[in-house]
C-alpha positions in Angstrom: -1.3 -2.7 -3.4 -1.2 -3.0 -7.1 -2.7 0.1 -8.7 -6.4 -0.1 -9.7 -7.4 0.6 -13.3 -6.4 2.3 -15.5 -2.7 2.2 -14.4 -2.6 -1.6 -13.7 -1.6 -3.6 -16.7 -0.6 -0.7 -18.8 2.9 -0.1 -20.4 5.7 0.6 -18.0 8.4 3.1 -19.1 12.0 3.2 -18.0 14.3 6.1 -18.8 18.1 5.9 -18.8 18.7 9.5 -17.8 17.3 13.0 -18.0 18.4 13.3 -21.6 18.0 9.7 -22.9 14.9 8.7 -24.8 12.3 6.6 -23.2 12.5 2.8 -23.5 9.1 1.1 -23.4 9.0 -2.4 -22.1 6.4 -4.7 -23.7 3.3 -5.3 -21.7 3.4 -8.4 -19.6 0.4 -10.7 -18.9 -1.2 -9.8 -15.5 -3.1 -12.6 -13.8 -4.0 -10.5 -10.7 -5.8 -7.2 -10.6 -4.6 -6.3 -7.1 -2.7 -7.7 -4.1 -2.1 -6.3 -0.6 -0.7 -7.5 2.7 -2.7 -6.8 5.9 -1.4 -4.3 8.5 0.8 -6.8 10.4 1.8 -8.9 7.3 0.1 -12.0 8.6 -2.0 -12.5 5.5 -2.2 -11.6 1.8 -5.3 -10.9 -0.2 -5.3 -11.0 -4.0 -8.1 -10.0 -6.4 -8.8 -11.2 -10.0 -11.6 -11.6 -12.4 -13.3 -14.3 -10.2 -13.3 -12.4 -6.9 -10.7 -12.4 -4.2 -8.7 -14.9 -2.2 -7.2 -14.5 1.3 -4.1 -16.4 2.2 -2.4 -17.0 5.6 1.3 -16.2 5.9 2.0 -18.4 8.9 4.1 -20.9 7.0 6.8 -20.8 4.4 6.1 -24.2 2.8 2.4 -23.9 2.3 -0.1 -21.2 1.3 -3.4 -21.8 3.2 -6.4 -20.2 1.5 -8.4 -18.8 4.4 -11.3 -17.6 2.3 -12.5 -17.2 -1.3 -14.8 -14.2 -1.8 -17.1 -14.5 -4.8 -19.5 -11.7 -3.8 -17.8 -9.4 -6.4 -16.1 -10.3 -9.6 -13.2 -8.3 -11.2 -12.0 -7.2 -7.8 -9.5 -4.3 -8.2 -9.1 -3.3 -4.5 -9.3 -5.7 -1.5 -8.2 -4.9 2.0 -8.4 -6.9 5.3 -8.4 -5.4 8.7 -5.5 -7.1 10.6 -6.5 -10.7 11.3 -10.2 -10.0 11.6 -13.0 -11.1 9.4 -13.6 -7.6 8.1 -12.9 -7.1 4.3 -13.4 -4.0 2.2 -13.7 -4.7 -1.5 -14.0 -2.6 -4.7 -15.0 -4.1 -8.1 -14.0 -2.9 -11.5 -17.6 -3.1 -12.6 -18.6 -0.7 -9.8 -15.5 1.4 -9.1 -17.6 4.1 -7.3 -18.7 1.7 -4.6 -16.9 0.0 -1.7 -18.5 -3.1 -0.1 -17.7 -4.0 3.5 -18.0 -7.7 4.4 -17.8 -9.9 7.4 -16.4 -12.9 5.5 -16.6 -15.4 8.4 -20.4 -14.8 8.7 -20.8 -14.5 4.9 -22.7 -11.2 5.3 -22.3 -7.7 3.9 -22.1 -5.1 6.6 -22.7 -2.1 4.4 -21.7 -0.4 1.2 -20.9 3.2 0.2 -21.0 5.0 -3.2 -19.0 8.0 -4.1 -18.9 10.6 -6.8 -15.9 9.2 -8.6 -13.8 6.0 -8.8 -12.2 4.8 -5.6 -8.4 4.7 -6.1 -7.3 3.4 -2.7 -8.5 2.2 0.7 -6.6 2.3 4.0 -7.6 0.8 7.3 -6.6 0.7 11.0 -8.5 -0.2 14.1 -10.0 3.3 14.4 -10.4 4.6 10.9 -11.2 3.7 7.3 -9.9 6.1 4.6 -11.4 6.2 1.1 -9.2 8.0 -1.5 -10.6 9.5 -4.7 -8.6 11.5 -7.2 -9.5 14.9 -5.6 -11.0 13.9 -2.2 -10.5 11.8 0.9 -13.2 10.5 3.2 -12.5 9.5 6.8 -14.9 6.9 8.4 -15.1 5.6 11.9 -14.5 1.9 11.3 -16.5 0.7 14.4 -19.8 2.0 13.0 -18.8 3.2 9.5 -20.0 6.7 10.2 -18.5 9.4 7.9 -16.5 11.7 10.2 -14.7 14.0 7.7 -14.6 14.9 4.1 -11.4 16.4 2.8 -12.5 17.9 -0.5 -10.7 19.6 -3.4 -7.3 18.0 -2.5 -4.5 18.3 -5.0 -5.1 16.0 -8.0 -4.0 12.5 -7.0 -4.7 10.2 -10.0 -2.7 7.3 -8.5 -4.6 7.3 -5.2 -1.4 7.8 -3.3 -2.0 7.9 0.5 -0.9 6.2 3.7 -2.5 5.6 7.2 -0.5 4.8 10.3 -1.8 1.6 12.0 -0.7 1.9 15.6 -3.3 2.0 18.5 -2.1 5.4 19.7 -2.1 7.3 16.4 -3.9 7.5 13.1 -1.8 9.8 10.9 -3.0 10.2 7.3 -0.5 11.3 4.6 -1.3 12.3 1.1 0.2 14.6 -1.7 0.0 18.2 -0.7 0.8 19.7 -4.1 0.4 18.8 -7.7 3.6 20.5 -8.7 6.1 19.7 -5.9 7.0 16.8 -3.6 5.0 18.0 -0.6 3.1 15.7 1.7 0.2 16.8 3.8 0.1 15.2 7.3 -3.4 14.9 8.9 -4.5 13.5 12.2 -7.4 11.2 11.4 -8.2 10.7 15.1 -8.6 14.3 16.1 -9.6 15.3 12.6 -7.2 18.1 12.4 -4.3 19.1 10.1 -0.7 18.5 11.4 1.5 20.1 8.8 3.2 19.8 5.4 6.5 18.0 4.8 8.7 18.9 1.9 9.8 15.4 0.9 11.2 15.7 -2.6 11.9 18.2 -5.4 9.7 16.2 -7.8 6.4 14.5 -7.2 6.1 11.9 -4.5 5.5 8.3 -5.8 5.3 6.4 -2.6 4.4 6.9 1.1 4.4 4.4 4.0 4.3 4.6 7.8 6.2 2.4 10.2 4.2 0.2 12.6 4.4 2.7 15.5 3.5 5.7 13.2 6.7 7.5 14.4 8.4 7.2 11.0 7.3 7.8 7.4 9.1 6.7 4.2 8.7 8.5 0.9 9.9 7.9 -2.6 10.5 10.4 -5.4 8.7 10.2 -8.7 12.0 9.2 -10.5 12.3 6.3 -8.0 16.0 7.1 -7.3 15.8 8.7 -3.8 14.1 7.2 -0.7 13.8 9.3 2.4 12.6 8.6 6.0 11.1 11.3 8.2 10.2 11.4 11.9 6.5 11.9 12.6 4.9 14.3 13.3 7.7 16.9 13.2 8.9 15.9 9.7 12.6 15.8 10.5 14.6 13.9 7.9 16.2 10.9 9.5 17.6 8.9 6.5 18.2 9.2 2.8 18.9 6.3 0.5 19.6 6.0 -3.2 17.9 3.2 -5.0 19.8 3.7 -8.2 21.3 6.2 -10.6 20.9 5.0 -14.2 17.2 4.2 -14.5 14.1 6.0 -13.5 11.5 3.5 -12.2 8.0 3.3 -11.0 7.9 2.6 -7.2 5.2 0.1 -6.3 5.7 -0.3 -2.5 7.5 0.9 0.6 7.4 -1.3 3.7 9.0 -1.1 7.1 9.9 -4.2 9.2 7.9 -4.6 12.4 11.0 -3.4 14.5 11.4 -0.4 12.2 15.1 -1.3 11.5 14.6 -2.2 7.8 12.8 -0.7 4.9 12.1 -2.6 1.7 11.4 -0.9 -1.7 10.0 -2.5 -4.8 9.4 -1.2 -8.3 8.8 -2.3 -11.8 12.5 -3.4 -12.1 13.9 -6.8 -11.3 15.5 -5.6 -8.1 13.9 -5.2 -4.6 16.1 -3.1 -2.2 16.3 -3.5 1.6 17.8 -0.5 3.5 19.0 -0.6 7.1 17.8 2.3 9.3 20.9 2.9 11.3 23.1 5.9 11.7 26.9 5.5 11.1 29.2 7.4 13.3 31.6 9.5 11.2 34.3 9.2 14.0 34.1 5.4 14.2 37.6 4.0 13.6 37.9 1.1 11.1 41.0 -0.4 9.5 39.2 -1.3 6.3 40.2 0.2 3.0 36.5 1.0 2.2 36.2 2.9 5.4 39.3 5.0 4.5 37.9 5.7 1.1 34.6 6.7 2.7 36.4 9.2 4.9 38.2 10.7 1.9 35.0 11.1 0.0 33.3 12.6 3.1 36.0 15.2 3.4 36.0 16.0 -0.3 32.2 16.4 -0.3 32.5 19.6 1.7 34.0 21.3 -1.4 31.5 20.0 -3.9 28.1 21.3 -5.0 25.2 20.4 -2.6 23.6 18.0 -5.1 26.8 16.0 -5.4 27.5 16.2 -1.7 24.0 14.9 -0.9 24.4 12.0 -3.3 27.7 11.0 -1.7 26.2 10.9 1.8 23.2 8.7 0.7 23.4 5.1 1.9 23.1 2.1 -0.4 21.0 -1.0 -0.1 21.8 -3.4 2.8 20.2 -6.4 1.1 18.7 -7.0 -2.4 16.4 -9.5 -4.2 16.9 -10.1 -7.9 13.6 -11.3 -9.5 13.7 -13.4 -12.7 11.7 -10.8 -14.7 11.2 -7.1 -14.8 8.5 -4.8 -16.2 5.6 -6.1 -14.0 4.2 -4.7 -10.8 4.9 -6.2 -7.4 4.6 -5.4 -3.8 7.1 -6.4 -1.1 6.9 -6.7 2.7 9.2 -7.7 5.6 7.9 -10.3 8.1 9.0 -12.9 10.5 7.6 -16.3 9.6 8.5 -19.4 11.7 10.9 -17.2 13.7 13.0 -16.3 10.7 13.1 -12.9 9.0 11.6 -13.1 5.5 11.1 -10.8 2.5 7.9 -11.4 0.7 7.3 -10.3 -2.9 3.8 -10.7 -4.4 3.9 -10.3 -8.1 1.3 -9.4 -10.7 2.3 -12.6 -12.6 0.3 -14.4 -9.9 3.1 -15.7 -7.5 4.4 -15.0 -4.0 8.1 -15.3 -3.6 9.6 -15.8 -0.1 13.2 -14.9 0.6 15.4 -15.3 3.7 17.1 -12.0 4.9 20.5 -12.2 6.6 20.2 -9.6 9.3 23.9 -9.7 10.0 25.5 -9.4 6.6 22.7 -8.5 4.2 23.6 -9.0 0.6 21.6 -11.1 -1.8 18.6 -12.7 -0.3 18.0 -16.4 -0.9 14.8 -17.6 -2.4 13.3 -20.3 -0.3 9.8 -20.8 -1.7 7.5 -19.8 -4.6 3.7 -20.1 -4.3 1.0 -19.8 -6.9 -1.7 -17.3 -6.1 -4.1 -18.0 -8.9 -6.4 -21.0 -9.6 -4.8 -23.7 -11.8 -8.0 -23.7 -13.9 -7.4 -20.1 -14.8 -3.7 -20.4 -15.5 -4.2 -20.0 -19.3 -6.5 -17.0 -18.9 -5.2 -13.5 -18.7 -7.6 -10.9 -17.3 -7.9 -7.9 -19.6 -7.6 -4.5 -18.0 -8.1 -2.6 -21.2 -11.8 -3.3 -22.0 -14.3 -0.5 -21.7 -17.0 -0.8 -19.0 -20.5 0.4 -19.6 -21.8 2.5 -16.7 -23.4 0.3 -14.0 -26.5 1.2 -12.0 -24.3 2.1 -8.9 -22.2 4.4 -11.1 -25.2 6.1 -12.5 -26.7 6.6 -9.1 -23.4 8.0 -7.7 -23.0 10.4 -10.6 -26.6 11.6 -10.6 -27.3 11.9 -6.8 -23.9 12.6 -5.3 -23.0 15.9 -6.9 -22.4 17.3 -3.4 -19.5 14.8 -3.1 -21.2 13.2 0.0 -20.9 9.4 -0.1 -24.2 7.5 0.1 -24.7 4.3 2.1 -26.8 1.4 1.2 -27.9 -1.0 4.0 -30.7 -3.5 4.1 -33.7 -1.8 5.5 -31.9 1.5 5.9 -32.6 4.5 3.7 -29.8 6.0 1.6 -31.2 9.5 2.6 -31.3 8.5 6.3 -29.1 8.8 9.3 -25.7 8.2 7.8 -25.8 11.3 5.8 -26.6 13.3 8.9 -23.8 11.7 10.8 -25.9 9.3 12.9 -24.8 5.9 14.0 -25.8 2.8 12.1 -28.7 1.2 14.0 -27.8 -1.9 16.0 -30.3 -4.0 14.1 -28.3 -3.6 10.9 -25.8 -6.0 12.3 -26.6 -9.6 13.0 -25.2 -9.5 16.5 -25.4 -5.8 17.3 -22.8 -3.0 16.5 -19.2 -3.6 15.5 -16.9 -4.2 18.4 -13.4 -4.3 16.9 -11.8 -4.1 20.4 -13.6 -7.3 21.4 -11.5 -10.4 20.6 -14.6 -12.5 20.1 -16.1 -10.1 17.6 -13.5 -10.6 14.9 -11.3 -13.5 16.0 -8.5 -14.7 13.8 -9.6 -17.2 11.2 -7.8 -20.5 11.1 -7.5 -22.8 8.1 -9.2 -26.2 8.2 -9.0 -28.8 5.5 -12.4 -29.8 4.3 
């Protein structure tokens, strides 16, 4: 997801090397405040000054708008739970509050306020994670009960965290140190710590789980090294080098559904796709490149460990070259109409769809480009630099939540009532009873119909 304020829309800096001076790219117009793919990459939600829009990703040639949400303006975070009608939204005007909607029914399920701005939201079928700069809250998504508060976590100003989405696990990963590239692994189902993984020497800039939750990808702050670990034991499986000359800001890491590919996007014009396969060092090959590879492999045993590690890092299997750099984008791998695709949602307000050659890799071919913003708003650029006056929700959160306990607001339900004591939301708070996310009829997939 694009970073919520204040990072989104600010200057992006690229550095040539450790010793070279910073080069500042001019700020680019940002039409979208946020964008995120759902957990199985079947839909895309984008937020802007007018609310949010939800698009189906079932076709390459058309972008069907499933729903337009106008309950909140200036949406900076919007997440959908798989193909259900459950949406969680945060507005820039009330960054302390998350609103949970059943968009098919057009009703608000509930809302929660916190002691500081919400930086990220993560969902699976069991849990909802709310990430603040120095705290994480774990909710039971079936009734929205607060299960666990992880307070006084290491400063995390970018809201970096990840949640596995498989039915059998719900691993939560977040920075475990402010000074080193450690990742804390937490079991959000059993509500117990798992361990700490030493991922990088510098700060971690990206975390993502595979669909099964058995693998976790991480990116370094410099954006040059990508690593994949097994979960939960933390064994390093793969190491890739995204580049050498430029330090970049990683914006997304995403596995393919079969966990054989990993795509990485940043603020540069290149999206990298890495293949998760091990090469046998004893495999015979008549090619000249294979011979050179063996020579380097043998020579690396006599070189310093830093150089040796670099020589063993795999390069990108496939790449996408965008027309511009300096903006923020997120990428994902999906199969659409039985063909593997690479999707890139850009903050310039477009979705780019590429074909991926699973046999040969190489440059991916652009097959379609879709507009994600309203034509009437094309000339308007949402400003992310204006100063907001404190809203009523912010004032209440600041004055009443000094104990860092989130408060819940429900129609006919006291903010000081059962939720704070860990009780279930009463059945009458929902139009048709409590949430049943395991029931296919409760949150069925929403299909697009022409009106």
